[in-house]
N, CA, C and O atoms as CSV, one atom per row, in Angstrom:
chain,resi,resn,atom,element,x,y,z
A,1,UNK,N,N,13.667,8.997,3.691
A,1,UNK,CA,C,12.510,8.446,2.913
A,1,UNK,C,C,11.295,9.149,3.200
A,1,UNK,O,O,11.081,9.604,4.324
A,2,UNK,N,N,10.407,9.277,2.154
A,2,UNK,CA,C,9.192,10.052,2.181
A,2,UNK,C,C,7.991,9.113,2.307
A,2,UNK,O,O,7.877,8.150,1.549
A,3,UNK,N,N,7.104,9.382,3.250
A,3,UNK,CA,C,5.872,8.595,3.410
A,3,UNK,C,C,4.666,9.564,3.505
A,3,UNK,O,O,4.709,10.567,4.217
A,4,UNK,N,N,3.619,9.233,2.779
A,4,UNK,CA,C,2.417,10.083,2.784
A,4,UNK,C,C,1.233,9.181,2.424
A,4,UNK,O,O,1.364,8.019,2.040
A,5,UNK,N,N,0.080,9.807,2.580
A,5,UNK,CA,C,-1.133,9.107,2.157
A,5,UNK,C,C,-2.249,8.996,3.140
A,5,UNK,O,O,-2.257,9.731,4.127
A,6,UNK,N,N,-3.199,8.111,2.928
A,6,UNK,CA,C,-4.382,7.945,3.687
A,6,UNK,C,C,-4.276,7.294,4.996
A,6,UNK,O,O,-3.639,6.249,5.130
A,7,UNK,N,N,-4.875,7.875,5.963
A,7,UNK,CA,C,-5.033,7.326,7.308
A,7,UNK,C,C,-6.492,7.466,7.705
A,7,UNK,O,O,-7.124,8.484,7.422
A,8,UNK,N,N,-7.031,6.431,8.367
A,8,UNK,CA,C,-8.347,6.582,9.034
A,8,UNK,C,C,-8.188,6.629,10.491
A,8,UNK,O,O,-7.561,5.772,11.115
A,9,UNK,N,N,-8.801,7.704,11.058
A,9,UNK,CA,C,-8.779,7.865,12.433
A,9,UNK,C,C,-10.146,7.626,13.047
A,9,UNK,O,O,-11.104,8.205,12.534
A,10,UNK,N,N,-10.336,6.833,14.089
A,10,UNK,CA,C,-11.673,6.576,14.610
A,10,UNK,C,C,-11.558,6.084,16.097
A,10,UNK,O,O,-10.576,5.459,16.497
A,11,UNK,N,N,-12.565,6.392,16.835
A,11,UNK,CA,C,-12.623,5.837,18.176
A,11,UNK,C,C,-13.528,4.590,18.289
A,11,UNK,O,O,-13.842,4.103,19.375
A,12,UNK,N,N,-13.926,4.109,17.094
A,12,UNK,CA,C,-14.806,2.927,16.977
A,12,UNK,C,C,-13.974,1.687,16.708
A,12,UNK,O,O,-13.606,1.419,15.564
A,13,UNK,N,N,-13.683,0.950,17.727
A,13,UNK,CA,C,-12.827,-0.221,17.575
A,13,UNK,C,C,-13.318,-1.220,16.590
A,13,UNK,O,O,-12.533,-1.751,15.804
A,14,UNK,N,N,-14.660,-1.511,16.605
A,14,UNK,CA,C,-15.181,-2.443,15.630
A,14,UNK,C,C,-14.983,-2.042,14.139
A,14,UNK,O,O,-14.694,-2.866,13.272
A,15,UNK,N,N,-15.159,-0.724,13.909
A,15,UNK,CA,C,-14.936,-0.221,12.608
A,15,UNK,C,C,-13.443,-0.429,12.163
A,15,UNK,O,O,-13.188,-0.920,11.064
A,16,UNK,N,N,-12.531,-0.070,12.984
A,16,UNK,CA,C,-11.135,-0.140,12.717
A,16,UNK,C,C,-10.736,-1.684,12.479
A,16,UNK,O,O,-9.953,-2.014,11.589
A,17,UNK,N,N,-11.307,-2.536,13.299
A,17,UNK,CA,C,-11.041,-3.996,13.112
A,17,UNK,C,C,-11.506,-4.404,11.727
A,17,UNK,O,O,-10.788,-5.119,11.029
A,18,UNK,N,N,-12.694,-3.967,11.308
A,18,UNK,CA,C,-13.216,-4.380,10.000
A,18,UNK,C,C,-12.417,-3.829,8.833
A,18,UNK,O,O,-12.404,-4.410,7.748
A,19,UNK,N,N,-11.749,-2.704,9.063
A,19,UNK,CA,C,-10.940,-2.088,8.001
A,19,UNK,C,C,-9.557,-2.707,8.020
A,19,UNK,O,O,-8.978,-2.853,6.944
A,20,UNK,N,N,-8.976,-3.083,9.153
A,20,UNK,CA,C,-7.600,-3.528,9.162
A,20,UNK,C,C,-7.372,-5.061,9.169
A,20,UNK,O,O,-6.291,-5.509,8.785
A,21,UNK,N,N,-8.334,-5.851,9.584
A,21,UNK,CA,C,-8.131,-7.294,9.677
A,21,UNK,C,C,-8.195,-7.899,8.254
A,21,UNK,O,O,-9.125,-7.646,7.488
A,22,UNK,N,N,-7.165,-8.705,7.939
A,22,UNK,CA,C,-7.117,-9.243,6.528
A,22,UNK,C,C,-8.312,-10.047,6.136
A,22,UNK,O,O,-8.635,-10.107,4.950
A,23,UNK,N,N,-8.968,-10.651,7.037
A,23,UNK,CA,C,-10.214,-11.487,6.723
A,23,UNK,C,C,-11.263,-10.700,6.040
A,23,UNK,O,O,-12.020,-11.252,5.242
A,24,UNK,N,N,-11.350,-9.405,6.320
A,24,UNK,CA,C,-12.334,-8.582,5.663
A,24,UNK,C,C,-11.931,-8.086,4.275
A,24,UNK,O,O,-12.756,-7.494,3.578
A,25,UNK,N,N,-10.724,-8.305,3.871
A,25,UNK,CA,C,-10.222,-8.038,2.557
A,25,UNK,C,C,-10.525,-6.591,2.008
A,25,UNK,O,O,-10.936,-6.383,0.866
A,26,UNK,N,N,-10.281,-5.638,2.927
A,26,UNK,CA,C,-10.332,-4.238,2.506
A,26,UNK,C,C,-8.939,-3.911,1.882
A,26,UNK,O,O,-7.895,-4.072,2.514
A,27,UNK,N,N,-8.988,-3.441,0.600
A,27,UNK,CA,C,-7.711,-3.212,-0.068
A,27,UNK,C,C,-7.119,-1.979,0.344
A,27,UNK,O,O,-7.826,-1.029,0.681
A,28,UNK,N,N,-5.828,-1.923,0.340
A,28,UNK,CA,C,-4.972,-0.772,0.608
A,28,UNK,C,C,-4.062,-0.601,-0.625
A,28,UNK,O,O,-3.358,-1.538,-1.002
A,29,UNK,N,N,-4.074,0.615,-1.269
A,29,UNK,CA,C,-3.385,0.884,-2.485
A,29,UNK,C,C,-2.234,1.784,-2.181
A,29,UNK,O,O,-2.384,2.821,-1.535
A,30,UNK,N,N,-1.030,1.365,-2.672
A,30,UNK,CA,C,0.174,2.159,-2.423
A,30,UNK,C,C,0.879,2.436,-3.725
A,30,UNK,O,O,0.925,1.594,-4.622
A,31,UNK,N,N,1.418,3.610,-3.813
A,31,UNK,CA,C,2.413,3.930,-4.935
A,31,UNK,C,C,3.823,3.909,-4.214
A,31,UNK,O,O,4.046,4.525,-3.171
A,32,UNK,N,N,4.685,3.184,-4.841
A,32,UNK,CA,C,6.017,3.062,-4.195
A,32,UNK,C,C,7.109,3.464,-5.197
A,32,UNK,O,O,7.115,2.999,-6.337
A,33,UNK,N,N,7.999,4.299,-4.776
A,33,UNK,CA,C,9.149,4.668,-5.553
A,33,UNK,C,C,10.335,3.854,-5.063
A,33,UNK,O,O,10.625,3.872,-3.866
A,34,UNK,N,N,11.038,3.136,-5.946
A,34,UNK,CA,C,12.056,2.221,-5.541
A,34,UNK,C,C,13.357,2.692,-6.202
A,34,UNK,O,O,13.318,3.240,-7.303
A,35,UNK,N,N,14.487,2.492,-5.560
A,35,UNK,CA,C,15.855,2.683,-6.109
A,35,UNK,C,C,16.079,1.515,-7.085
A,35,UNK,O,O,15.916,0.347,-6.730
A,36,UNK,N,N,16.460,1.868,-8.335
A,36,UNK,CA,C,16.817,0.871,-9.269
A,36,UNK,C,C,15.710,0.463,-10.227
A,36,UNK,O,O,14.585,0.937,-10.072
A,37,UNK,N,N,15.962,-0.357,-11.172
A,37,UNK,CA,C,15.044,-0.795,-12.125
A,37,UNK,C,C,14.440,-2.132,-11.614
A,37,UNK,O,O,15.164,-3.086,-11.330
A,38,UNK,N,N,13.124,-2.164,-11.511
A,38,UNK,CA,C,12.444,-3.326,-11.068
A,38,UNK,C,C,12.320,-4.316,-12.264
A,38,UNK,O,O,12.025,-3.907,-13.387
A,39,UNK,N,N,12.542,-5.566,-12.007
A,39,UNK,CA,C,12.552,-6.645,-13.092
A,39,UNK,C,C,11.255,-7.402,-13.026
A,39,UNK,O,O,10.635,-7.485,-11.966
A,40,UNK,N,N,10.850,-7.936,-14.105
A,40,UNK,CA,C,9.620,-8.804,-14.153
A,40,UNK,C,C,9.609,-9.883,-13.055
A,40,UNK,O,O,8.587,-10.060,-12.392
A,41,UNK,N,N,10.674,-10.574,-12.858
A,41,UNK,CA,C,10.657,-11.654,-11.827
A,41,UNK,C,C,10.511,-11.089,-10.456
A,41,UNK,O,O,10.023,-11.798,-9.576
A,42,UNK,N,N,10.885,-9.905,-10.210
A,42,UNK,CA,C,10.691,-9.299,-8.898
A,42,UNK,C,C,9.193,-8.850,-8.681
A,42,UNK,O,O,8.663,-8.864,-7.570
A,43,UNK,N,N,8.581,-8.465,-9.793
A,43,UNK,CA,C,7.156,-8.160,-9.793
A,43,UNK,C,C,6.367,-9.485,-9.428
A,43,UNK,O,O,5.456,-9.468,-8.600
A,44,UNK,N,N,6.737,-10.550,-10.043
A,44,UNK,CA,C,6.079,-11.868,-9.864
A,44,UNK,C,C,6.238,-12.305,-8.408
A,44,UNK,O,O,5.286,-12.784,-7.793
A,45,UNK,N,N,7.412,-12.145,-7.874
A,45,UNK,CA,C,7.602,-12.454,-6.393
A,45,UNK,C,C,6.638,-11.742,-5.571
A,45,UNK,O,O,5.963,-12.372,-4.757
A,46,UNK,N,N,6.508,-10.440,-5.713
A,46,UNK,CA,C,5.605,-9.652,-5.030
A,46,UNK,C,C,4.175,-10.024,-5.151
A,46,UNK,O,O,3.407,-9.995,-4.189
A,47,UNK,N,N,3.819,-10.388,-6.396
A,47,UNK,CA,C,2.479,-10.823,-6.627
A,47,UNK,C,C,2.108,-12.134,-5.995
A,47,UNK,O,O,0.951,-12.342,-5.630
A,48,UNK,N,N,3.084,-13.041,-5.856
A,48,UNK,CA,C,2.839,-14.345,-5.345
A,48,UNK,C,C,2.990,-14.508,-3.808
A,48,UNK,O,O,2.635,-15.509,-3.186
A,49,UNK,N,N,3.565,-13.390,-3.270
A,49,UNK,CA,C,3.737,-13.453,-1.772
A,49,UNK,C,C,5.174,-13.634,-1.463
A,49,UNK,O,O,5.819,-14.479,-2.083
A,50,UNK,N,N,5.752,-12.856,-0.493
A,50,UNK,CA,C,7.164,-12.974,-0.179
A,50,UNK,C,C,7.380,-13.127,1.328
A,50,UNK,O,O,6.508,-12.761,2.116
A,51,UNK,N,N,8.488,-13.642,1.717
A,51,UNK,CA,C,8.877,-13.719,3.166
A,51,UNK,C,C,9.349,-12.417,3.619
A,51,UNK,O,O,10.326,-11.875,3.102
A,52,UNK,N,N,8.639,-11.870,4.630
A,52,UNK,CA,C,9.102,-10.549,5.172
A,52,UNK,C,C,9.688,-10.768,6.599
A,52,UNK,O,O,9.609,-9.870,7.437
A,53,UNK,N,N,10.260,-11.930,6.863
A,53,UNK,CA,C,10.898,-12.139,8.154
A,53,UNK,C,C,10.052,-13.005,9.029
A,53,UNK,O,O,10.451,-14.138,9.300
A,54,UNK,N,N,8.932,-12.567,9.486
A,54,UNK,CA,C,8.104,-13.299,10.396
A,54,UNK,C,C,6.778,-13.880,9.743
A,54,UNK,O,O,5.929,-14.497,10.386
A,55,UNK,N,N,6.710,-13.622,8.460
A,55,UNK,CA,C,5.446,-13.834,7.765
A,55,UNK,C,C,5.616,-13.874,6.300
A,55,UNK,O,O,6.419,-13.127,5.743
A,56,UNK,N,N,4.842,-14.774,5.620
A,56,UNK,CA,C,4.838,-14.784,4.168
A,56,UNK,C,C,3.565,-14.032,3.719
A,56,UNK,O,O,2.465,-14.455,4.073
A,57,UNK,N,N,3.677,-12.990,2.991
A,57,UNK,CA,C,2.608,-12.160,2.559
A,57,UNK,C,C,1.660,-12.921,1.646
A,57,UNK,O,O,2.083,-13.828,0.929
A,58,UNK,N,N,0.372,-12.558,1.667
A,58,UNK,CA,C,-0.559,-13.057,0.718
A,58,UNK,C,C,-0.324,-12.435,-0.633
A,58,UNK,O,O,0.314,-11.387,-0.735
A,59,UNK,N,N,-0.842,-13.082,-1.697
A,59,UNK,CA,C,-0.592,-12.561,-2.958
A,59,UNK,C,C,-1.147,-11.083,-3.065
A,59,UNK,O,O,-2.167,-10.746,-2.464
A,60,UNK,N,N,-0.487,-10.300,-3.789
A,60,UNK,CA,C,-0.693,-8.832,-4.005
A,60,UNK,C,C,-0.913,-8.532,-5.453
A,60,UNK,O,O,-0.436,-9.273,-6.313
A,61,UNK,N,N,-1.617,-7.475,-5.756
A,61,UNK,CA,C,-1.763,-6.935,-7.085
A,61,UNK,C,C,-0.608,-5.908,-7.291
A,61,UNK,O,O,-0.482,-4.977,-6.496
A,62,UNK,N,N,0.227,-6.065,-8.339
A,62,UNK,CA,C,1.354,-5.184,-8.490
A,62,UNK,C,C,1.475,-4.879,-9.947
A,62,UNK,O,O,1.340,-5.747,-10.810
A,63,UNK,N,N,1.734,-3.620,-10.199
A,63,UNK,CA,C,1.895,-3.144,-11.597
A,63,UNK,C,C,2.963,-2.084,-11.633
A,63,UNK,O,O,3.080,-1.278,-10.709
A,64,UNK,N,N,3.758,-2.077,-12.715
A,64,UNK,CA,C,4.705,-1.131,-12.936
A,64,UNK,C,C,4.052,0.211,-13.465
A,64,UNK,O,O,3.337,0.207,-14.467
A,65,UNK,N,N,4.309,1.276,-12.795
A,65,UNK,CA,C,3.810,2.544,-13.197
A,65,UNK,C,C,4.774,3.298,-14.077
A,65,UNK,O,O,4.381,3.923,-15.062
A,66,UNK,N,N,6.013,3.234,-13.721
A,66,UNK,CA,C,7.045,3.990,-14.494
A,66,UNK,C,C,8.459,3.376,-14.168
A,66,UNK,O,O,8.679,2.957,-13.031
A,67,UNK,N,N,9.337,3.323,-15.070
A,67,UNK,CA,C,10.721,3.092,-14.887
A,67,UNK,C,C,11.521,4.194,-15.511
A,67,UNK,O,O,11.443,4.433,-16.716
A,68,UNK,N,N,12.312,4.886,-14.666
A,68,UNK,CA,C,13.161,5.985,-15.163
A,68,UNK,C,C,14.619,5.516,-15.054
A,68,UNK,O,O,15.230,5.568,-13.986
A,69,UNK,N,N,15.138,5.069,-16.161
A,69,UNK,CA,C,16.485,4.523,-16.145
A,69,UNK,C,C,17.518,5.651,-15.899
A,69,UNK,O,O,18.563,5.417,-15.294
A,70,UNK,N,N,17.218,6.841,-16.363
A,70,UNK,CA,C,18.115,7.957,-16.213
A,70,UNK,C,C,18.317,8.307,-14.712
A,70,UNK,O,O,19.429,8.580,-14.261
A,71,UNK,N,N,17.194,8.286,-13.970
A,71,UNK,CA,C,17.243,8.528,-12.530
A,71,UNK,C,C,17.444,7.344,-11.653
A,71,UNK,O,O,17.627,7.447,-10.440
A,72,UNK,N,N,17.404,6.149,-12.336
A,72,UNK,CA,C,17.592,4.833,-11.712
A,72,UNK,C,C,16.594,4.680,-10.610
A,72,UNK,O,O,16.919,4.404,-9.455
A,73,UNK,N,N,15.290,4.883,-11.038
A,73,UNK,CA,C,14.221,4.526,-10.089
A,73,UNK,C,C,13.064,3.937,-10.787
A,73,UNK,O,O,12.877,4.156,-11.984
A,74,UNK,N,N,12.245,3.163,-10.047
A,74,UNK,CA,C,11.027,2.596,-10.579
A,74,UNK,C,C,9.856,3.044,-9.701
A,74,UNK,O,O,10.052,3.313,-8.516
A,75,UNK,N,N,8.695,3.125,-10.233
A,75,UNK,CA,C,7.436,3.420,-9.508
A,75,UNK,C,C,6.535,2.261,-9.757
A,75,UNK,O,O,6.312,1.893,-10.910
A,76,UNK,N,N,6.003,1.665,-8.712
A,76,UNK,CA,C,5.057,0.585,-8.818
A,76,UNK,C,C,3.827,0.866,-7.915
A,76,UNK,O,O,3.855,1.641,-6.958
A,77,UNK,N,N,2.820,0.204,-8.291
A,77,UNK,CA,C,1.545,0.229,-7.482
A,77,UNK,C,C,1.406,-1.130,-6.898
A,77,UNK,O,O,1.512,-2.137,-7.599
A,78,UNK,N,N,1.156,-1.173,-5.545
A,78,UNK,CA,C,0.951,-2.409,-4.801
A,78,UNK,C,C,-0.437,-2.351,-4.122
A,78,UNK,O,O,-0.739,-1.373,-3.438
A,79,UNK,N,N,-1.254,-3.351,-4.296
A,79,UNK,CA,C,-2.569,-3.390,-3.586
A,79,UNK,C,C,-2.528,-4.695,-2.745
A,79,UNK,O,O,-2.355,-5.805,-3.247
A,80,UNK,N,N,-2.704,-4.460,-1.412
A,80,UNK,CA,C,-2.758,-5.569,-0.488
A,80,UNK,C,C,-4.067,-5.553,0.351
A,80,UNK,O,O,-4.780,-4.553,0.425
A,81,UNK,N,N,-4.313,-6.630,0.926
A,81,UNK,CA,C,-5.494,-6.705,1.866
A,81,UNK,C,C,-5.020,-6.824,3.310
A,81,UNK,O,O,-5.837,-6.773,4.229
A,82,UNK,N,N,-3.719,-6.982,3.527
A,82,UNK,CA,C,-3.243,-7.100,4.870
A,82,UNK,C,C,-2.778,-5.740,5.391
A,82,UNK,O,O,-3.161,-4.717,4.824
A,83,UNK,N,N,-2.005,-5.694,6.400
A,83,UNK,CA,C,-1.496,-4.477,6.920
A,83,UNK,C,C,-0.515,-4.656,7.964
A,83,UNK,O,O,-0.511,-3.903,8.939
A,84,UNK,N,N,0.360,-5.645,7.826
A,84,UNK,CA,C,1.364,-5.858,8.813
A,84,UNK,C,C,2.304,-4.649,8.941
A,84,UNK,O,O,2.444,-3.880,7.990
A,85,UNK,N,N,2.929,-4.478,10.070
A,85,UNK,CA,C,3.822,-3.327,10.330
A,85,UNK,C,C,4.840,-3.173,9.261
A,85,UNK,O,O,5.619,-4.090,8.998
A,86,UNK,N,N,4.851,-2.036,8.642
A,86,UNK,CA,C,5.854,-1.687,7.526
A,86,UNK,C,C,5.833,-2.843,6.443
A,86,UNK,O,O,6.876,-3.193,5.890
A,87,UNK,N,N,4.711,-3.374,6.185
A,87,UNK,CA,C,4.638,-4.493,5.246
A,87,UNK,C,C,5.124,-4.145,3.790
A,87,UNK,O,O,5.863,-4.929,3.194
A,88,UNK,N,N,4.729,-3.033,3.253
A,88,UNK,CA,C,5.108,-2.755,1.834
A,88,UNK,C,C,6.619,-2.548,1.777
A,88,UNK,O,O,7.263,-2.990,0.825
A,89,UNK,N,N,7.177,-1.906,2.748
A,89,UNK,CA,C,8.631,-1.651,2.788
A,89,UNK,C,C,9.358,-2.954,2.913
A,89,UNK,O,O,10.353,-3.199,2.231
A,90,UNK,N,N,8.859,-3.787,3.784
A,90,UNK,CA,C,9.476,-5.118,3.994
A,90,UNK,C,C,9.331,-6.018,2.701
A,90,UNK,O,O,10.212,-6.810,2.367
A,91,UNK,N,N,8.284,-5.857,2.077
A,91,UNK,CA,C,8.063,-6.688,0.815
A,91,UNK,C,C,9.062,-6.323,-0.177
A,91,UNK,O,O,9.666,-7.189,-0.810
A,92,UNK,N,N,9.281,-4.958,-0.356
A,92,UNK,CA,C,10.220,-4.474,-1.345
A,92,UNK,C,C,11.645,-4.817,-0.922
A,92,UNK,O,O,12.433,-5.223,-1.776
A,93,UNK,N,N,12.001,-4.682,0.290
A,93,UNK,CA,C,13.279,-5.075,0.807
A,93,UNK,C,C,13.606,-6.586,0.606
A,93,UNK,O,O,14.755,-6.998,0.447
A,94,UNK,N,N,12.502,-7.371,0.627
A,94,UNK,CA,C,12.727,-8.853,0.435
A,94,UNK,C,C,13.098,-9.227,-1.017
A,94,UNK,O,O,13.611,-10.311,-1.292
A,95,UNK,N,N,12.817,-8.288,-1.923
A,95,UNK,CA,C,13.296,-8.466,-3.289
A,95,UNK,C,C,14.529,-7.675,-3.605
A,95,UNK,O,O,14.918,-7.574,-4.768
A,96,UNK,N,N,15.146,-7.119,-2.618
A,96,UNK,CA,C,16.436,-6.282,-2.764
A,96,UNK,C,C,16.165,-4.889,-3.234
A,96,UNK,O,O,17.057,-4.299,-3.844
A,97,UNK,N,N,15.045,-4.323,-3.013
A,97,UNK,CA,C,14.793,-2.951,-3.423
A,97,UNK,C,C,14.602,-1.983,-2.273
A,97,UNK,O,O,13.884,-2.262,-1.312
A,98,UNK,N,N,15.270,-0.821,-2.393
A,98,UNK,CA,C,15.132,0.189,-1.360
A,98,UNK,C,C,13.981,1.065,-1.690
A,98,UNK,O,O,13.863,1.525,-2.825
A,99,UNK,N,N,13.075,1.330,-0.688
A,99,UNK,CA,C,12.007,2.250,-0.919
A,99,UNK,C,C,12.429,3.700,-0.642
A,99,UNK,O,O,12.860,4.037,0.460
A,100,UNK,N,N,12.292,4.552,-1.676
A,100,UNK,CA,C,12.623,5.940,-1.557
A,100,UNK,C,C,11.404,6.754,-1.133
A,100,UNK,O,O,11.545,7.726,-0.391
A,101,UNK,N,N,10.199,6.372,-1.593
A,101,UNK,CA,C,8.945,7.025,-1.254
A,101,UNK,C,C,7.747,6.034,-1.222
A,101,UNK,O,O,7.659,5.107,-2.028
A,102,UNK,N,N,6.864,6.269,-0.287
A,102,UNK,CA,C,5.731,5.422,-0.154
A,102,UNK,C,C,4.522,6.286,0.016
A,102,UNK,O,O,4.571,7.214,0.823
A,103,UNK,N,N,3.417,6.051,-0.697
A,103,UNK,CA,C,2.213,6.800,-0.597
A,103,UNK,C,C,1.039,5.887,-0.657
A,103,UNK,O,O,0.849,5.170,-1.639
A,104,UNK,N,N,0.211,5.900,0.427
A,104,UNK,CA,C,-0.986,5.123,0.484
A,104,UNK,C,C,-2.115,5.958,-0.120
A,104,UNK,O,O,-2.591,6.893,0.523
A,105,UNK,N,N,-2.551,5.644,-1.331
A,105,UNK,CA,C,-3.436,6.469,-2.039
A,105,UNK,C,C,-4.929,6.145,-1.783
A,105,UNK,O,O,-5.800,7.005,-1.921
A,106,UNK,N,N,-5.198,4.840,-1.396
A,106,UNK,CA,C,-6.573,4.436,-1.146
A,106,UNK,C,C,-6.641,3.420,-0.035
A,106,UNK,O,O,-5.735,2.613,0.171
A,107,UNK,N,N,-7.759,3.489,0.679
A,107,UNK,CA,C,-8.182,2.476,1.593
A,107,UNK,C,C,-9.543,2.052,1.154
A,107,UNK,O,O,-10.472,2.846,1.302
A,108,UNK,N,N,-9.752,0.876,0.630
A,108,UNK,CA,C,-10.918,0.455,-0.013
A,108,UNK,C,C,-11.186,1.391,-1.168
A,108,UNK,O,O,-10.323,1.528,-2.035
A,109,UNK,N,N,-12.345,2.049,-1.232
A,109,UNK,CA,C,-12.674,2.928,-2.358
A,109,UNK,C,C,-12.337,4.337,-2.013
A,109,UNK,O,O,-12.381,5.218,-2.872
A,110,UNK,N,N,-11.977,4.591,-0.681
A,110,UNK,CA,C,-11.658,5.940,-0.256
A,110,UNK,C,C,-10.316,6.390,-0.747
A,110,UNK,O,O,-9.325,5.695,-0.527
A,111,UNK,N,N,-10.238,7.525,-1.405
A,111,UNK,CA,C,-9.042,7.963,-2.086
A,111,UNK,C,C,-8.602,9.323,-1.437
A,111,UNK,O,O,-9.432,10.041,-0.879
A,112,UNK,N,N,-7.378,9.632,-1.517
A,112,UNK,CA,C,-6.826,10.926,-1.144
A,112,UNK,C,C,-6.535,11.759,-2.303
A,112,UNK,O,O,-5.943,12.831,-2.177
A,113,UNK,N,N,-6.926,11.312,-3.425
A,113,UNK,CA,C,-6.665,12.023,-4.711
A,113,UNK,C,C,-7.008,13.500,-4.631
A,113,UNK,O,O,-6.168,14.301,-5.039
A,114,UNK,N,N,-8.171,13.939,-4.141
A,114,UNK,CA,C,-8.577,15.227,-4.103
A,114,UNK,C,C,-8.282,16.094,-2.849
A,114,UNK,O,O,-8.746,17.224,-2.692
A,115,UNK,N,N,-7.444,15.441,-1.948
A,115,UNK,CA,C,-7.055,16.079,-0.712
A,115,UNK,C,C,-5.679,16.669,-0.847
A,115,UNK,O,O,-4.788,16.019,-1.392
A,116,UNK,N,N,-5.470,17.880,-0.370
A,116,UNK,CA,C,-4.102,18.511,-0.345
A,116,UNK,C,C,-3.268,17.788,0.797
A,116,UNK,O,O,-3.871,17.256,1.729
A,117,UNK,N,N,-2.023,17.771,0.734
A,117,UNK,CA,C,-1.166,17.233,1.705
A,117,UNK,C,C,-1.457,17.942,2.990
A,117,UNK,O,O,-1.557,19.169,3.004
A,118,UNK,N,N,-1.601,17.189,4.115
A,118,UNK,CA,C,-1.822,17.760,5.408
A,118,UNK,C,C,-3.231,18.086,5.736
A,118,UNK,O,O,-3.513,18.500,6.861
A,119,UNK,N,N,-4.198,17.913,4.753
A,119,UNK,CA,C,-5.598,18.197,5.042
A,119,UNK,C,C,-6.355,16.877,5.363
A,119,UNK,O,O,-5.816,15.780,5.215
A,120,UNK,N,N,-7.599,17.029,5.797
A,120,UNK,CA,C,-8.336,15.883,6.148
A,120,UNK,C,C,-9.772,16.143,5.849
A,120,UNK,O,O,-10.162,17.279,5.582
A,121,UNK,N,N,-10.592,15.077,5.891
A,121,UNK,CA,C,-12.083,15.193,5.680
A,121,UNK,C,C,-12.783,14.165,6.519
A,121,UNK,O,O,-12.216,13.119,6.834
A,122,UNK,N,N,-14.011,14.451,6.887
A,122,UNK,CA,C,-14.853,13.465,7.551
A,122,UNK,C,C,-15.395,12.502,6.503
A,122,UNK,O,O,-15.610,12.905,5.360
A,123,UNK,N,N,-15.621,11.233,6.863
A,123,UNK,CA,C,-16.310,10.405,5.946
A,123,UNK,C,C,-17.695,10.229,6.542
A,123,UNK,O,O,-17.859,10.210,7.762
A,124,UNK,N,N,-18.707,10.097,5.660
A,124,UNK,CA,C,-20.084,10.097,6.083
A,124,UNK,C,C,-20.566,8.676,6.384
A,124,UNK,O,O,-19.889,7.699,6.063
A,125,UNK,N,N,-21.705,8.580,6.983
A,125,UNK,CA,C,-22.231,7.256,7.372
A,125,UNK,C,C,-22.431,6.345,6.154
A,125,UNK,O,O,-22.246,5.134,6.278
A,126,UNK,N,N,-22.803,6.881,4.974
A,126,UNK,CA,C,-22.978,6.103,3.777
A,126,UNK,C,C,-21.586,5.499,3.323
A,126,UNK,O,O,-21.494,4.337,2.927
A,127,UNK,N,N,-20.573,6.314,3.401
A,127,UNK,CA,C,-19.247,5.817,3.078
A,127,UNK,C,C,-18.734,4.710,4.015
A,127,UNK,O,O,-18.077,3.764,3.582
A,128,UNK,N,N,-19.047,4.853,5.282
A,128,UNK,CA,C,-18.698,3.853,6.249
A,128,UNK,C,C,-19.314,2.553,5.932
A,128,UNK,O,O,-18.687,1.494,5.903
A,129,UNK,N,N,-20.673,2.697,5.676
A,129,UNK,CA,C,-21.426,1.405,5.395
A,129,UNK,C,C,-20.922,0.748,4.100
A,129,UNK,O,O,-20.834,-0.475,3.994
A,130,UNK,N,N,-20.604,1.582,3.148
A,130,UNK,CA,C,-20.072,1.073,1.832
A,130,UNK,C,C,-18.649,0.422,1.992
A,130,UNK,O,O,-18.291,-0.529,1.297
A,131,UNK,N,N,-17.891,0.985,2.927
A,131,UNK,CA,C,-16.504,0.495,3.112
A,131,UNK,C,C,-16.474,-0.912,3.816
A,131,UNK,O,O,-15.667,-1.779,3.482
A,132,UNK,N,N,-17.416,-1.084,4.820
A,132,UNK,CA,C,-17.395,-2.254,5.555
A,132,UNK,C,C,-18.504,-3.143,5.175
A,132,UNK,O,O,-18.640,-4.233,5.731
């Protein structure tokens, strides 16, 4: 399984807390490739919150990006404000879907759209203030 996308690295514990704690509602946007065709009722379950074993997730924004019946895959976008360990994978598993690839494209408004795989950039003070 393939995982890629945005990470924030910092030695500022207060900043990381503000980014990661659900009460601050900083969105995390993921593109997820799933095995099989995702059905409308499965999308609704993800939107409403699902049991991932030790936790019921908060409502998420979910949209279908593409369904490829020939390859037997679906691509969806999931936006959450939480960040439990392996949460997106566990959400998809809870509806019976295997994750083939997972990409976190955004944290808040910060996007990796213009970054090449394996590269990084500093975020400036203005972006930090805007983010938190």
